[in-house]
DSSP file (Angstrom, degrees, kcal/mol; ACC not computed):
  #  RESIDUE AA STRUCTURE BP1 BP2  ACC     N-H-->O    O-->H-N    N-H-->O    O-->H-N    TCO  KAPPA ALPHA  PHI   PSI    X-CA   Y-CA   Z-CA
    1    1 A X              0   0    0      0, 0.0     2,-0.1     0, 0.0   104,-0.0   0.000 360.0 360.0 360.0 138.4    0.0    0.0    0.0
    2    2 A X        -     0   0    0      1,-0.1     2,-0.1     3,-0.0     0, 0.0  -0.444 360.0-107.6 -74.4 151.3    1.2    3.5   -0.7
    3    3 A X        -     0   0    0     -2,-0.1     2,-1.1     1,-0.1    -1,-0.1  -0.431  22.1-119.2 -76.1 149.8    1.9    6.0    2.1
    4    4 A X        +     0   0    0     21,-0.1     2,-0.4    -2,-0.1    25,-0.2  -0.819  52.7 167.9 -87.0 100.8   -0.3    8.9    2.9
    5    5 A X        -     0   0    0     -2,-1.1     2,-0.5    24,-0.1    17,-0.0  -0.952  39.0-128.2-126.4 137.5    2.3   11.7    2.2
    6    6 A X        -     0   0    0     -2,-0.4     2,-0.3    16,-0.2    16,-0.0  -0.708  33.7-161.8 -77.5 127.3    2.1   15.5    1.8
    7    7 A X    >   -     0   0    0     -2,-0.5     3,-1.7     1,-0.1     4,-0.3  -0.755  33.0-110.5-110.7 156.6    3.8   16.4   -1.4
    8    8 A X  G >  S+     0   0    0     -2,-0.3     3,-1.7     1,-0.3    -1,-0.1   0.825 115.6  67.2 -54.2 -32.1    5.1   19.8   -2.5
    9    9 A X  G 3  S+     0   0    0      1,-0.3    -1,-0.3     3,-0.0    -3,-0.0   0.796  97.1  54.5 -62.7 -25.4    2.3   19.8   -5.2
   10   10 A X  G <  S+     0   0    0     -3,-1.7    -1,-0.3     8,-0.0    -2,-0.2   0.494  80.6 117.2 -88.6  -4.0   -0.2   20.1   -2.3
   11   11 A X    <   -     0   0    0     -3,-1.7     4,-0.1    -4,-0.3    -3,-0.0  -0.414  46.1-166.3 -63.8 134.0    1.4   23.2   -0.8
   12   12 A X        -     0   0    0      2,-0.3    -1,-0.1    -2,-0.1     3,-0.1   0.663  37.9-116.7 -92.2 -21.9   -0.9   26.2   -0.9
   13   13 A X  S    S+     0   0    0      1,-0.3     2,-0.5     2,-0.1    -2,-0.1   0.695  84.7 112.2  84.4  19.6    1.6   28.9   -0.1
   14   14 A X     >  -     0   0    0      1,-0.1     4,-3.2     2,-0.0     5,-0.3  -0.975  58.0-154.6-125.3 110.6   -0.2   29.7    3.2
   15   15 A X  H  > S+     0   0    0     -2,-0.5     4,-2.4     1,-0.2     5,-0.3   0.873  89.3  50.6 -63.4 -41.7    2.2   28.7    6.0
   16   16 A X  H  > S+     0   0    0      2,-0.2     4,-2.1     1,-0.2    -1,-0.2   0.961 117.5  39.5 -61.8 -48.6   -0.4   28.1    8.7
   17   17 A X  H  > S+     0   0    0      1,-0.2     4,-2.5     2,-0.2    -2,-0.2   0.959 116.2  50.5 -67.4 -48.5   -2.6   25.9    6.4
   18   18 A X  H  X S+     0   0    0     -4,-3.2     4,-2.3     1,-0.2    -1,-0.2   0.855 109.6  50.8 -58.3 -35.5    0.4   24.1    4.9
   19   19 A X  H  X S+     0   0    0     -4,-2.4     4,-2.1    -5,-0.3    -1,-0.2   0.908 111.8  47.5 -69.8 -39.3    1.8   23.3    8.3
   20   20 A X  H  X S+     0   0    0     -4,-2.1     4,-2.0    -5,-0.3    -2,-0.2   0.866 110.8  51.9 -73.0 -29.3   -1.5   21.9    9.5
   21   21 A X  H  X S+     0   0    0     -4,-2.5     4,-2.5     2,-0.2     5,-0.2   0.914 107.6  51.8 -68.4 -40.8   -1.9   19.8    6.3
   22   22 A X  H  X S+     0   0    0     -4,-2.3     4,-2.2     1,-0.2    -2,-0.2   0.906 111.8  47.8 -62.2 -39.4    1.6   18.4    6.8
   23   23 A X  H  X S+     0   0    0     -4,-2.1     4,-2.6     2,-0.2     5,-0.3   0.896 109.4  53.0 -63.0 -39.8    0.6   17.4   10.4
   24   24 A X  H  X S+     0   0    0     -4,-2.0     4,-2.4     2,-0.2    -2,-0.2   0.917 111.3  45.2 -63.4 -43.7   -2.6   15.9    9.2
   25   25 A X  H  X S+     0   0    0     -4,-2.5     4,-2.3     2,-0.2    -1,-0.2   0.911 113.5  50.9 -63.9 -40.3   -0.8   13.7    6.7
   26   26 A X  H  X S+     0   0    0     -4,-2.2     4,-2.0    -5,-0.2    -2,-0.2   0.931 114.7  41.1 -60.9 -48.0    1.8   12.7    9.2
   27   27 A X  H  X S+     0   0    0     -4,-2.6     4,-2.7     2,-0.2    -2,-0.2   0.869 113.3  54.5 -70.2 -38.3   -0.8   11.7   11.9
   28   28 A X  H  X S+     0   0    0     -4,-2.4     4,-2.2    -5,-0.3    -1,-0.2   0.910 108.5  49.1 -64.6 -39.7   -3.0   10.0    9.3
   29   29 A X  H  X S+     0   0    0     -4,-2.3     4,-2.7   -25,-0.2    -1,-0.2   0.925 110.2  51.1 -60.6 -44.3   -0.1    7.9    8.2
   30   30 A X  H  X S+     0   0    0     -4,-2.0     4,-2.5     1,-0.2    -2,-0.2   0.906 109.4  51.6 -56.5 -43.4    0.7    7.0   11.8
   31   31 A X  H  X S+     0   0    0     -4,-2.7     4,-2.3     1,-0.2    -1,-0.2   0.915 110.3  46.9 -63.0 -43.6   -2.9    6.0   12.3
   32   32 A X  H  X S+     0   0    0     -4,-2.2     4,-2.3     2,-0.2    -1,-0.2   0.885 111.1  51.6 -69.3 -37.7   -2.9    3.7    9.3
   33   33 A X  H  X S+     0   0    0     -4,-2.7     4,-1.9     2,-0.2    -1,-0.2   0.919 110.3  49.1 -61.1 -43.2    0.3    2.2   10.3
   34   34 A X  H  X>S+     0   0    0     -4,-2.5     5,-2.3     2,-0.2     4,-0.7   0.898 109.8  52.4 -63.3 -39.2   -1.1    1.5   13.8
   35   35 A X  H ><5S+     0   0    0     -4,-2.3     3,-0.9     1,-0.2    -2,-0.2   0.932 110.8  47.5 -61.5 -43.5   -4.2    0.0   12.2
   36   36 A X  H 3<5S+     0   0    0     -4,-2.3    -1,-0.2     1,-0.2    -2,-0.2   0.852 113.2  48.3 -65.8 -33.4   -2.1   -2.4   10.1
   37   37 A X  H 3<5S-     0   0    0     -4,-1.9    -1,-0.2    -5,-0.2    -2,-0.2   0.550 110.7-121.5 -84.3  -8.2    0.0   -3.3   13.1
   38   38 A X  T <<5 +     0   0    0     -3,-0.9     2,-1.5    -4,-0.7    -3,-0.2   0.775  54.7 158.0  71.6  22.1   -3.1   -4.0   15.2
   39   39 A X     >< +     0   0    0     -5,-2.3     4,-3.3     1,-0.2    -1,-0.2  -0.639  14.6 178.6 -83.1  88.8   -1.9   -1.5   17.8
   40   40 A X  H  > S+     0   0    0     -2,-1.5     4,-2.7     1,-0.2    -1,-0.2   0.926  78.4  50.5 -63.4 -44.8   -5.4   -0.8   19.4
   41   41 A X  H  > S+     0   0    0      2,-0.2     4,-2.6     1,-0.2    -1,-0.2   0.940 112.6  45.4 -57.1 -50.1   -4.0    1.7   21.9
   42   42 A X  H  > S+     0   0    0      1,-0.2     4,-3.1     2,-0.2     5,-0.3   0.934 113.7  51.4 -62.0 -43.5   -2.1    3.7   19.2
   43   43 A X  H  X S+     0   0    0     -4,-3.3     4,-2.8     1,-0.2     5,-0.2   0.929 110.9  46.9 -58.2 -44.0   -5.2    3.6   17.0
   44   44 A X  H  X S+     0   0    0     -4,-2.7     4,-2.0     2,-0.2    -1,-0.2   0.951 114.3  46.9 -59.7 -51.1   -7.4    4.8   19.7
   45   45 A X  H  X S+     0   0    0     -4,-2.6     4,-2.7     1,-0.2    -2,-0.2   0.914 115.9  45.5 -57.2 -46.1   -4.9    7.6   20.6
   46   46 A X  H  X S+     0   0    0     -4,-3.1     4,-2.7     1,-0.2     5,-0.3   0.847 110.3  53.0 -72.4 -34.1   -4.5    8.7   17.0
   47   47 A X  H  X S+     0   0    0     -4,-2.8     4,-1.9    -5,-0.3    -1,-0.2   0.884 112.5  46.5 -64.0 -36.9   -8.3    8.5   16.2
   48   48 A X  H  X S+     0   0    0     -4,-2.0     4,-2.0    -5,-0.2     5,-0.2   0.958 114.8  45.1 -69.5 -54.4   -8.8   10.8   19.1
   49   49 A X  H  X S+     0   0    0     -4,-2.7     4,-3.0     1,-0.2     3,-0.2   0.952 115.6  47.1 -56.0 -54.0   -6.0   13.2   18.2
   50   50 A X  H  X S+     0   0    0     -4,-2.7     4,-2.9     1,-0.2     5,-0.4   0.882 108.3  54.9 -57.9 -43.0   -7.0   13.3   14.5
   51   51 A X  H  X S+     0   0    0     -4,-1.9     4,-1.0    -5,-0.3    -1,-0.2   0.904 114.9  39.6 -59.8 -41.6  -10.7   13.9   15.3
   52   52 A X  H  X S+     0   0    0     -4,-2.0     4,-2.3    -3,-0.2    -2,-0.2   0.901 115.3  53.8 -69.8 -45.0   -9.8   17.0   17.5
   53   53 A X  H  X S+     0   0    0     -4,-3.0     4,-3.1    -5,-0.2     5,-0.2   0.892 105.5  48.6 -64.1 -42.1   -7.2   18.2   15.1
   54   54 A X  H  X S+     0   0    0     -4,-2.9     4,-3.0     2,-0.2     5,-0.3   0.889 110.0  54.8 -70.0 -33.9   -9.2   18.2   11.9
   55   55 A X  H  X S+     0   0    0     -4,-1.0     4,-1.8    -5,-0.4    -2,-0.2   0.922 112.2  43.1 -56.3 -43.9  -11.9   20.1   13.9
   56   56 A X  H  X S+     0   0    0     -4,-2.3     4,-2.3     2,-0.2    -2,-0.2   0.918 114.8  50.0 -67.4 -46.8   -9.3   22.7   14.9
   57   57 A X  H  X S+     0   0    0     -4,-3.1     4,-2.6     1,-0.2    -2,-0.2   0.915 110.9  48.4 -59.8 -45.1   -7.9   22.8   11.3
   58   58 A X  H  X S+     0   0    0     -4,-3.0     4,-3.0     1,-0.2     5,-0.2   0.915 109.2  53.4 -65.3 -41.2  -11.2   23.3    9.7
   59   59 A X  H  X S+     0   0    0     -4,-1.8     4,-2.4    -5,-0.3    -1,-0.2   0.910 108.3  51.1 -59.1 -41.9  -12.1   26.0   12.1
   60   60 A X  H  X S+     0   0    0     -4,-2.3     4,-2.1     2,-0.2    -2,-0.2   0.962 112.8  44.7 -59.4 -50.8   -8.9   27.8   11.2
   61   61 A X  H  X S+     0   0    0     -4,-2.6     4,-2.0     1,-0.2    -2,-0.2   0.929 113.0  50.7 -60.4 -42.3   -9.7   27.6    7.5
   62   62 A X  H  X S+     0   0    0     -4,-3.0     4,-2.4     1,-0.2    -1,-0.2   0.850 108.3  53.4 -66.4 -33.7  -13.3   28.7    8.1
   63   63 A X  H  X S+     0   0    0     -4,-2.4     4,-2.7    -5,-0.2    -1,-0.2   0.925 108.3  49.7 -64.3 -43.1  -12.1   31.7   10.1
   64   64 A X  H  X S+     0   0    0     -4,-2.1     4,-1.7     2,-0.2    -2,-0.2   0.863 110.6  51.1 -58.0 -39.9   -9.8   32.7    7.2
   65   65 A X  H  <>S+     0   0    0     -4,-2.0     5,-2.9     2,-0.2     4,-0.4   0.936 112.8  44.2 -65.8 -44.7  -12.8   32.3    4.8
   66   66 A X  H ><5S+     0   0    0     -4,-2.4     3,-1.4     1,-0.2    -2,-0.2   0.952 113.5  50.1 -62.5 -48.8  -15.0   34.5    6.9
   67   67 A X  H 3<5S+     0   0    0     -4,-2.7    -1,-0.2     1,-0.3    -2,-0.2   0.796 116.8  41.2 -60.0 -32.3  -12.4   37.1    7.5
   68   68 A X  T 3<5S-     0   0    0     -4,-1.7    -1,-0.3    -5,-0.2    -2,-0.2   0.399 108.2-120.3 -99.6   4.8  -11.6   37.3    3.7
   69   69 A X  T < 5 -     0   0    0     -3,-1.4     2,-0.2    -4,-0.4    -3,-0.2   0.928  38.9-167.1  56.7  45.9  -15.2   37.1    2.6
   70   70 A X    > < -     0   0    0     -5,-2.9     3,-1.0     1,-0.1    -1,-0.2  -0.482  15.4-148.5 -66.0 128.8  -14.5   34.0    0.6
   71   71 A X  T 3  S+     0   0    0      1,-0.2     3,-0.3    -2,-0.2     4,-0.2   0.690  93.8  58.1 -75.5 -19.3  -17.5   33.3   -1.8
   72   72 A X  T 3> S+     0   0    0      1,-0.2     4,-2.6     2,-0.1     5,-0.3   0.196  71.0 115.2 -91.7  17.6  -17.1   29.5   -1.6
   73   73 A X  H <> S+     0   0    0     -3,-1.0     4,-3.1     1,-0.2     5,-0.3   0.895  72.5  48.3 -56.0 -47.9  -17.5   29.4    2.2
   74   74 A X  H  > S+     0   0    0     -3,-0.3     4,-2.1     1,-0.2    -1,-0.2   0.906 115.3  45.0 -66.7 -39.6  -20.8   27.4    2.4
   75   75 A X  H  > S+     0   0    0      2,-0.2     4,-2.0    -4,-0.2    -1,-0.2   0.934 115.7  46.3 -69.5 -42.8  -19.6   24.7   -0.1
   76   76 A X  H  X S+     0   0    0     -4,-2.6     4,-2.0     2,-0.2    -2,-0.2   0.931 113.7  48.4 -64.0 -43.6  -16.1   24.4    1.6
   77   77 A X  H  X S+     0   0    0     -4,-3.1     4,-2.7    -5,-0.3     5,-0.2   0.932 108.8  54.2 -63.7 -42.5  -17.6   24.2    5.1
   78   78 A X  H  X S+     0   0    0     -4,-2.1     4,-2.5    -5,-0.3    -1,-0.2   0.924 106.9  52.7 -55.6 -43.0  -20.1   21.6    3.9
   79   79 A X  H  X S+     0   0    0     -4,-2.0     4,-2.2     1,-0.2    -1,-0.2   0.905 108.6  48.6 -60.6 -43.6  -17.1   19.6    2.7
   80   80 A X  H  X S+     0   0    0     -4,-2.0     4,-2.2     2,-0.2    -1,-0.2   0.889 110.6  51.4 -59.1 -43.0  -15.5   19.8    6.1
   81   81 A X  H  X S+     0   0    0     -4,-2.7     4,-2.2     1,-0.2    -2,-0.2   0.898 109.0  50.7 -68.0 -37.8  -18.7   18.7    7.7
   82   82 A X  H  X S+     0   0    0     -4,-2.5     4,-3.1    -5,-0.2     5,-0.2   0.927 108.2  52.4 -63.1 -45.3  -18.9   15.7    5.4
   83   83 A X  H  X S+     0   0    0     -4,-2.2     4,-3.2     1,-0.2     5,-0.2   0.934 109.2  49.8 -57.7 -47.0  -15.3   14.7    6.3
   84   84 A X  H  X S+     0   0    0     -4,-2.2     4,-2.3     1,-0.2    -1,-0.2   0.920 113.0  45.9 -60.1 -45.1  -16.1   14.8   10.0
   85   85 A X  H  X S+     0   0    0     -4,-2.2     4,-1.9     2,-0.2    -1,-0.2   0.938 115.8  45.8 -64.6 -45.8  -19.2   12.7    9.6
   86   86 A X  H  X S+     0   0    0     -4,-3.1     4,-2.2     1,-0.2    -2,-0.2   0.886 111.9  52.7 -67.3 -38.0  -17.3   10.2    7.3
   87   87 A X  H  X S+     0   0    0     -4,-3.2     4,-2.5    -5,-0.2    -1,-0.2   0.904 108.5  48.9 -61.7 -42.9  -14.4   10.2    9.8
   88   88 A X  H  X S+     0   0    0     -4,-2.3     4,-2.2    -5,-0.2    -1,-0.2   0.868 109.5  53.3 -69.1 -32.2  -16.7    9.3   12.7
   89   89 A X  H  X S+     0   0    0     -4,-1.9     4,-2.7     2,-0.2    -2,-0.2   0.922 110.0  48.3 -58.9 -44.7  -18.2    6.5   10.5
   90   90 A X  H  X S+     0   0    0     -4,-2.2     4,-3.1     1,-0.2    -2,-0.2   0.917 110.1  50.8 -65.3 -42.4  -14.7    5.1    9.9
   91   91 A X  H  X S+     0   0    0     -4,-2.5     4,-2.1     1,-0.2    -1,-0.2   0.878 112.0  47.5 -67.2 -35.9  -13.9    5.3   13.6
   92   92 A X  H  X S+     0   0    0     -4,-2.2     4,-1.9     2,-0.2    -2,-0.2   0.878 109.5  53.4 -66.3 -38.1  -17.2    3.4   14.4
   93   93 A X  H  X S+     0   0    0     -4,-2.7     4,-2.7     2,-0.2     5,-0.3   0.952 111.3  46.4 -59.8 -52.5  -16.4    0.8   11.8
   94   94 A X  H  X S+     0   0    0     -4,-3.1     4,-2.8     1,-0.2    -1,-0.2   0.911 110.6  51.8 -59.8 -39.0  -13.0    0.3   13.3
   95   95 A X  H  < S+     0   0    0     -4,-2.1    -1,-0.2     1,-0.2    -2,-0.2   0.859 115.0  43.3 -64.3 -32.9  -14.4    0.1   16.8
   96   96 A X  H  < S+     0   0    0     -4,-1.9    -1,-0.2    -3,-0.1    -2,-0.2   0.837 128.4  25.7 -80.0 -35.5  -17.0   -2.5   15.7
   97   97 A X  H  < S-     0   0    0     -4,-2.7    -2,-0.2     1,-0.2    -3,-0.2   0.548  98.7-136.6-110.7  -6.8  -14.6   -4.6   13.6
   98   98 A X     <  -     0   0    0     -4,-2.8     2,-1.7    -5,-0.3    -1,-0.2  -0.247  52.8 -34.4  78.8-170.3  -11.1   -4.0   15.1
   99   99 A X  S    S+     0   0    0    -61,-0.1     2,-0.2    -4,-0.1    -1,-0.1  -0.439  78.9 160.2 -88.6  62.6   -7.9   -3.5   13.4
  100  100 A X     >  -     0   0    0     -2,-1.7     4,-2.2     1,-0.1     5,-0.2  -0.543  50.8-121.5 -82.8 154.5   -8.5   -5.7   10.3
  101  101 A X  H  > S+     0   0    0      1,-0.2     4,-2.6     2,-0.2     5,-0.2   0.878 113.2  58.5 -61.6 -34.4   -6.5   -5.3    7.2
  102  102 A X  H  > S+     0   0    0      2,-0.2     4,-2.2     1,-0.2    -1,-0.2   0.906 108.1  44.3 -64.8 -41.1   -9.7   -4.7    5.3
  103  103 A X  H  > S+     0   0    0      2,-0.2     4,-2.8     1,-0.2    -1,-0.2   0.900 113.9  51.5 -67.5 -38.0  -10.6   -1.7    7.5
  104  104 A X  H  X S+     0   0    0     -4,-2.2     4,-2.6     2,-0.2    -2,-0.2   0.906 110.7  47.4 -65.5 -42.3   -7.1   -0.4    7.3
  105  105 A X  H  X S+     0   0    0     -4,-2.6     4,-2.3     2,-0.2    -1,-0.2   0.902 113.1  48.0 -68.3 -42.9   -7.1   -0.6    3.5
  106  106 A X  H  X S+     0   0    0     -4,-2.2     4,-2.5    -5,-0.2     5,-0.2   0.921 113.3  48.6 -63.8 -42.9  -10.4    1.1    3.3
  107  107 A X  H  X S+     0   0    0     -4,-2.8     4,-2.8     2,-0.2     5,-0.3   0.905 110.8  50.2 -63.9 -42.0   -9.2    3.9    5.7
  108  108 A X  H  X S+     0   0    0     -4,-2.6     4,-2.8     2,-0.2     5,-0.3   0.955 112.3  46.8 -61.1 -48.0   -6.0    4.4    3.8
  109  109 A X  H  X S+     0   0    0     -4,-2.3     4,-2.3     1,-0.2     5,-0.3   0.932 117.5  42.7 -62.2 -46.8   -7.8    4.7    0.4
  110  110 A X  H  X S+     0   0    0     -4,-2.5     4,-2.9    -5,-0.2     5,-0.3   0.952 116.7  45.5 -69.1 -47.2  -10.5    7.2    1.8
  111  111 A X  H  X S+     0   0    0     -4,-2.8     4,-2.4    -5,-0.2     5,-0.2   0.919 116.8  43.8 -61.7 -46.0   -8.1    9.3    3.9
  112  112 A X  H  X S+     0   0    0     -4,-2.8     4,-2.8    -5,-0.3     5,-0.3   0.959 116.9  45.7 -65.7 -49.6   -5.5    9.6    1.2
  113  113 A X  H  X S+     0   0    0     -4,-2.3     4,-2.6    -5,-0.3     5,-0.3   0.933 114.2  48.0 -60.2 -47.5   -8.0   10.3   -1.6
  114  114 A X  H  X S+     0   0    0     -4,-2.9     4,-2.7    -5,-0.3     5,-0.4   0.938 114.0  46.1 -62.7 -44.5  -10.0   12.8    0.5
  115  115 A X  H  X S+     0   0    0     -4,-2.4     4,-2.5    -5,-0.3     5,-0.4   0.941 115.6  45.9 -65.0 -43.8   -7.0   14.8    1.6
  116  116 A X  H  X S+     0   0    0     -4,-2.8     4,-2.2    -5,-0.2    -1,-0.2   0.916 118.1  41.5 -65.5 -42.4   -5.4   14.9   -1.9
  117  117 A X  H  X>S+     0   0    0     -4,-2.6     4,-1.7    -5,-0.3     5,-0.7   0.906 116.9  47.1 -74.5 -41.5   -8.6   15.9   -3.6
  118  118 A X  I  <>S+     0   0    0     -4,-2.7     5,-2.9    -5,-0.3     6,-0.4   0.945 120.7  37.2 -64.3 -48.9   -9.7   18.4   -1.0
  119  119 A X  I  <>S+     0   0    0     -4,-2.5     5,-0.6    -5,-0.4    -2,-0.2   0.930 116.7  52.8 -68.7 -42.3   -6.4   20.1   -0.7
  120  120 A X  I  <5S+     0   0    0     -4,-2.2    -1,-0.2    -5,-0.4    -2,-0.2   0.775 130.9   8.7 -65.1 -27.3   -5.6   19.8   -4.4
  121  121 A X  I  X5S+     0   0    0     -4,-1.7     4,-1.9    -5,-0.1    -3,-0.2   0.744 131.5  35.6-117.6 -66.8   -9.0   21.4   -5.4
  122  122 A X  I  ><S+     0   0    0     -5,-0.7     4,-1.6     1,-0.2    -3,-0.2   0.914 122.7  44.0 -66.4 -43.6  -11.2   23.0   -2.8
  123  123 A X  I  ><S+     0   0    0     -5,-2.9     4,-2.4     1,-0.2    -1,-0.2   0.812 108.5  58.4 -73.8 -27.2   -8.3   24.3   -0.6
  124  124 A X  H  ><S+     0   0    0     -5,-0.6     4,-2.6    -6,-0.4    -1,-0.2   0.903 103.6  53.3 -64.6 -38.4   -6.4   25.6   -3.7
  125  125 A X  H  X S+     0   0    0     -4,-1.9     4,-1.9     1,-0.2    -2,-0.2   0.937 110.6  47.2 -60.5 -45.3   -9.4   27.7   -4.5
  126  126 A X  H  X S+     0   0    0     -4,-1.6     4,-2.5     2,-0.2    -2,-0.2   0.906 110.4  52.1 -56.6 -46.1   -9.3   29.2   -1.0
  127  127 A X  H  X S+     0   0    0     -4,-2.4     4,-2.6     1,-0.2    -2,-0.2   0.913 108.4  50.0 -60.2 -46.6   -5.6   29.7   -1.3
  128  128 A X  H  X S+     0   0    0     -4,-2.6     4,-2.1     1,-0.2    -1,-0.2   0.897 110.9  50.6 -60.9 -39.4   -5.9   31.6   -4.5
  129  129 A X  H  X S+     0   0    0     -4,-1.9     4,-2.1     2,-0.2    -2,-0.2   0.919 111.2  47.9 -63.3 -46.2   -8.6   33.8   -3.0
  130  130 A X  H  X S+     0   0    0     -4,-2.5     4,-1.7     1,-0.2    -1,-0.2   0.878 109.9  52.6 -65.7 -35.8   -6.5   34.6    0.0
  131  131 A X  H  X S+     0   0    0     -4,-2.6     4,-0.8    -5,-0.2    -1,-0.2   0.895 109.3  48.6 -66.7 -37.8   -3.6   35.4   -2.2
  132  132 A X  H  < S+     0   0    0     -4,-2.1    -2,-0.2     1,-0.2    -1,-0.2   0.827 110.2  53.2 -68.9 -32.7   -5.6   37.9   -4.3
  133  133 A X  H  < S+     0   0    0     -4,-2.1    -1,-0.2     1,-0.2    -2,-0.2   0.853 109.5  47.1 -68.3 -33.7   -6.9   39.5   -1.1
  134  134 A X  H  <        0   0    0     -4,-1.7    -1,-0.2     1,-0.2    -2,-0.2   0.617 360.0 360.0 -85.5 -13.4   -3.4   40.0    0.3
  135  135 A X     <        0   0    0     -4,-0.8    -1,-0.2    -5,-0.2    -2,-0.1   0.497 360.0 360.0 -76.5 360.0   -2.1   41.5   -3.0
């Protein structure tokens, strides 16, 4: 399986957001490694950390959107809310079925795809808006 890695292509040019994205990728990879290893304590700790971290990260992005009068705020916020719901569903699935390879593979695909698509598309639009506003 491929690693969940933040690449330079995903950098937005906004240090606060890029730093948070790098941390999200790092912790998501740790979560998936713990799942594959059957490390239930590590999985529990990382699920908890990531659950809180994404809420804080999304709040930071949403604050920037409000402050800059970002026209795509509602759609972007809805994407964040969907992620939180889907993340909680994944957490519940793991709690019900344990650290199976199937759950870990599903988690890796979903987390990797979501992060790359969201950052590469939705967050890029926000970054362009922020750049225009600061120019």
